[in-house]
C-alpha positions as CSV (number, residue, x, y, z in Angstrom):
1,M,-48.4,97.2,-11.5
2,S,-48.9,95.0,-14.5
3,K,-48.7,91.5,-14.4
4,R,-45.4,90.2,-15.1
5,D,-43.8,92.6,-12.5
6,K,-46.1,90.9,-9.9
7,N,-44.9,87.5,-10.8
8,L,-41.2,89.3,-10.6
9,W,-41.6,89.8,-7.3
10,V,-43.4,87.1,-5.8
11,G,-41.4,86.4,-3.4
12,L,-42.3,89.6,-1.1
13,N,-44.4,89.7,1.3
14,D,-48.2,91.3,-0.4
15,A,-47.1,94.4,1.6
16,A,-44.0,94.7,0.3
17,Q,-45.1,94.6,-3.5
18,A,-48.2,97.4,-2.7
19,A,-44.9,100.0,-1.5
20,L,-43.0,99.2,-4.5
21,A,-42.3,101.4,-7.4
22,A,-39.7,101.4,-10.6
23,R,-37.3,103.7,-11.5
24,D,-37.9,105.8,-14.6
25,Y,-34.7,105.2,-16.1
26,K,-36.5,107.3,-19.4
27,A,-33.9,110.6,-20.2
28,G,-36.5,113.2,-20.5
29,S,-35.7,115.6,-23.3
30,F,-33.6,118.9,-23.4
31,P,-35.8,121.4,-21.5
32,Q,-36.9,118.8,-19.1
33,R,-33.0,117.2,-18.6
34,L,-32.1,121.2,-18.3
35,A,-34.6,122.4,-16.0
36,H,-34.7,119.7,-13.0
37,S,-32.4,115.9,-13.9
38,G,-29.2,117.9,-15.1
39,V,-27.0,118.2,-18.3
40,D,-23.6,118.0,-19.1
41,A,-21.9,121.4,-19.3
42,G,-20.6,120.4,-22.3
43,E,-23.6,120.0,-23.8
44,L,-24.8,123.4,-23.2
45,A,-21.2,124.5,-24.5
46,A,-22.2,122.6,-27.5
47,A,-26.1,123.2,-27.8
48,D,-27.3,125.3,-31.2
49,R,-29.1,128.3,-28.9
50,R,-30.7,129.3,-32.3
51,K,-33.3,125.7,-32.2
52,P,-36.4,126.6,-31.0
53,E,-36.0,123.6,-27.9
54,I,-32.7,125.3,-26.3
55,K,-33.7,129.3,-26.9
56,K,-36.8,128.0,-25.1
57,T,-35.2,127.4,-22.2
58,W,-32.0,129.1,-22.7
59,I,-31.6,132.0,-19.7
60,P,-31.5,135.4,-21.7
61,G,-28.2,136.2,-20.6
62,V,-26.2,133.2,-19.4
63,E,-23.0,131.9,-21.7
64,I,-21.7,128.7,-20.6
65,F,-18.7,127.9,-23.5
66,S,-16.0,124.9,-24.3
67,R,-12.0,126.0,-22.9
68,T,-9.4,123.3,-23.1
69,I,-7.0,121.5,-20.8
70,H,-3.8,120.1,-22.0
71,S,-2.0,117.3,-20.0
72,Q,1.7,118.4,-18.7
73,R,2.8,114.4,-17.6
74,H,4.5,114.3,-14.7
75,R,3.1,118.0,-14.0
76,G,0.0,118.7,-14.0
77,V,-2.1,120.7,-15.6
78,F,-2.7,123.6,-18.1
79,G,-5.8,125.0,-18.8
80,E,-6.1,129.3,-20.4
81,F,-9.4,130.5,-19.5
82,V,-10.0,133.8,-21.8
83,R,-7.7,136.7,-23.5
84,R,-9.2,139.7,-23.5
85,D,-10.9,141.4,-26.3
86,E,-11.5,137.3,-27.5
87,G,-13.9,135.3,-27.3
88,I,-17.0,134.8,-25.4
89,L,-15.7,137.5,-23.6
90,G,-14.6,140.1,-26.3
91,K,-18.1,139.7,-27.6
92,I,-20.1,140.6,-25.2
93,G,-17.5,143.3,-24.0
94,L,-17.2,142.2,-20.1
95,W,-13.8,142.6,-19.1
96,P,-14.3,141.7,-14.6
97,K,-12.5,144.3,-12.3
98,Q,-12.0,142.3,-10.0
99,W,-10.6,138.1,-9.7
100,A,-10.6,135.9,-6.9
101,T,-10.9,132.7,-6.0
102,A,-13.3,129.8,-3.8
103,R,-12.8,127.0,-1.7
104,M,-15.8,125.0,-1.2
105,F,-15.1,121.8,1.1
106,A,-16.8,118.3,-0.4
107,R,-20.2,117.7,0.5
108,S,-21.0,122.0,1.1
109,A,-22.8,124.0,-1.0
110,K,-23.5,127.3,-1.7
111,G,-27.4,128.3,-1.3
112,F,-29.3,130.7,-3.3
113,H,-27.2,134.2,-4.0
114,I,-27.9,136.5,-6.8
115,H,-27.3,140.6,-7.7
116,P,-29.6,142.7,-8.0
117,P,-29.7,143.8,-11.7
118,S,-29.6,147.9,-12.7
119,I,-32.7,149.7,-14.4
120,P,-32.5,153.0,-15.6
121,S,-34.2,155.7,-14.5
122,E,-36.6,157.1,-16.9
123,A,-37.5,153.3,-18.1
124,T,-39.6,150.2,-15.8
125,A,-37.7,146.8,-15.1
126,Q,-39.9,144.9,-17.5
127,K,-39.6,147.3,-20.5
128,W,-36.2,147.3,-19.4
129,H,-35.2,143.4,-19.2
130,R,-37.5,143.0,-22.6
131,R,-36.0,145.5,-24.5
132,L,-31.7,144.1,-23.5
133,F,-32.8,141.0,-24.6
134,A,-35.8,140.4,-26.5
135,T,-36.1,143.3,-28.0
136,E,-32.3,143.4,-28.6
137,P,-30.1,141.1,-27.3
138,E,-26.7,141.5,-29.9
139,N,-26.4,144.6,-28.4
140,Y,-24.0,144.2,-25.9
141,S,-23.0,148.0,-25.6
142,L,-26.7,148.7,-23.0
143,R,-25.1,145.6,-20.7
144,R,-25.1,147.5,-17.8
145,Y,-21.0,146.4,-16.6
146,D,-20.2,149.2,-14.7
147,D,-24.1,149.4,-13.0
148,E,-24.5,145.4,-11.7
149,Q,-22.7,143.1,-11.2
150,W,-22.1,140.0,-13.8
151,D,-19.5,137.2,-13.1
152,V,-17.2,134.9,-15.5
153,M,-16.7,131.5,-13.2
154,F,-14.9,129.0,-14.3
155,F,-13.6,125.6,-11.4
156,L,-9.4,124.7,-11.2
157,Q,-11.0,121.2,-9.0
158,G,-14.1,119.4,-8.3
159,R,-16.6,118.5,-9.3
160,A,-19.7,121.1,-9.2
161,E,-23.8,120.7,-9.9
162,M,-25.1,124.2,-10.2
163,I,-29.1,125.4,-10.4
164,L,-29.5,128.6,-12.4
165,R,-33.0,130.2,-11.7
166,D,-33.7,133.5,-13.3
167,V,-36.1,136.2,-11.8
168,R,-36.0,139.4,-13.6
169,A,-38.6,141.4,-14.4
170,G,-40.5,140.7,-17.6
171,L,-38.8,137.5,-18.3
172,P,-40.1,134.1,-18.2
173,L,-38.8,131.7,-15.3
174,R,-36.2,129.6,-15.8
175,T,-34.2,126.9,-14.9
176,M,-30.8,126.1,-15.9
177,R,-29.5,123.0,-14.6
178,F,-26.0,120.8,-15.5
179,F,-21.9,119.9,-13.7
180,I,-19.6,121.0,-14.5
181,D,-15.6,119.5,-14.0
182,G,-12.7,121.3,-12.5
183,D,-9.4,121.5,-14.6
184,N,-7.9,117.9,-13.1
185,H,-10.7,116.0,-14.4
186,R,-10.1,116.8,-18.3
187,S,-13.7,116.0,-20.2
188,R,-16.1,117.7,-22.4
189,N,-17.2,119.9,-19.4
190,N,-14.7,121.9,-18.7
191,V,-16.6,125.3,-19.2
192,G,-17.1,128.9,-18.7
193,I,-20.0,130.0,-17.4
194,V,-21.6,134.4,-17.4
195,V,-23.8,134.5,-14.5
196,P,-26.1,137.7,-15.1
197,P,-27.4,140.0,-12.4
198,G,-31.5,138.7,-11.4
199,V,-29.8,135.3,-12.0
200,A,-30.2,133.7,-8.8
201,H,-27.2,130.8,-8.9
202,A,-26.4,128.2,-6.6
203,I,-23.3,125.6,-6.1
204,R,-23.0,121.8,-4.2
205,V,-20.0,119.8,-4.8
206,E,-20.4,116.9,-6.2
207,G,-18.3,114.0,-5.0
208,S,-16.0,114.2,-2.3
209,E,-13.6,116.0,-3.7
210,D,-12.8,119.9,-2.9
211,V,-13.7,122.3,-5.4
212,I,-11.4,125.5,-6.4
213,M,-13.3,127.7,-8.2
214,V,-11.9,131.3,-10.1
215,Y,-14.1,133.7,-10.2
216,G,-14.1,137.3,-12.3
217,T,-16.7,139.7,-11.3
218,S,-17.9,142.5,-14.0
219,T,-17.8,145.4,-10.5
220,I,-16.1,145.4,-7.6
221,F,-17.1,143.4,-4.7
222,H,-19.7,145.6,-3.8
223,P,-21.2,144.1,0.3
224,E,-25.4,144.8,-1.0
225,F,-24.9,143.9,-5.0
226,E,-25.2,140.1,-2.2
227,G,-28.5,139.1,-2.4
228,R,-29.6,135.5,-0.5
229,I,-32.4,133.0,-1.5
230,A,-32.7,129.9,0.4
231,S,-29.2,129.9,2.0
232,E,-30.0,128.6,5.1
233,I,-27.5,125.2,3.3
234,E,-24.2,127.7,4.3
235,T,-25.6,128.2,8.1
236,A,-24.1,124.8,10.2
237,D,-26.0,124.8,13.5
238,L,-24.1,124.8,16.5
239,P,-25.3,120.8,17.9
240,K,-28.6,120.0,20.1
241,S,-26.7,119.6,23.4
242,W,-24.4,123.1,22.6
243,R,-27.7,124.7,22.0
244,E,-28.7,124.2,25.0
245,F,-25.9,124.8,27.4
246,L,-25.6,128.3,25.7
247,K,-28.5,129.4,26.1
């Protein structure tokens, strides 16, 4: 603590002064914020992914794209998501086979879950992932949408925090943390998100409003495709007295 800081806090006792720590309000670089404190989803949607600092931190296969929400006075809002064969999904050749919805209560979270990548029998996982996302990243015909679950999602209501962690063999560990707004909060953070298999993802409700999301999957639901990592947060433990009684 500098001399000026000590003078500023002279009204506290010695123990309190010794325990003081200043909050760091520095924003940090883009890679630091993306991997740690998080960024607005709109910042990612608008990012130039050709820039070295963004390319170095972006998880291959992840797509984040802007959506336009139209306000209808005295009625509500109207927001398109995607049109088949257009936009990002048209570019990467992905159209979900199944659509579903989920509601997350305020102050709840979905722990990290992950879907297994499909690896051709003649290739190793490391070589296959490097071919898909490093050597031929725009050869979308190589992707095995029919044999592995890719997620496509957007949010109708509330605000949410999402964290992605790339754990695919042969690719560097990367983390993306960002904040999304539902359609009832019009902002640059109204986005669509594509999550590839092998990328662990977690969602946490931000604020006191329930979150409603819509998501499509490249395959129909397969329970064996649902892997869990550090998902204990989803299990609400019974009160201690109840557990004692049930023994």
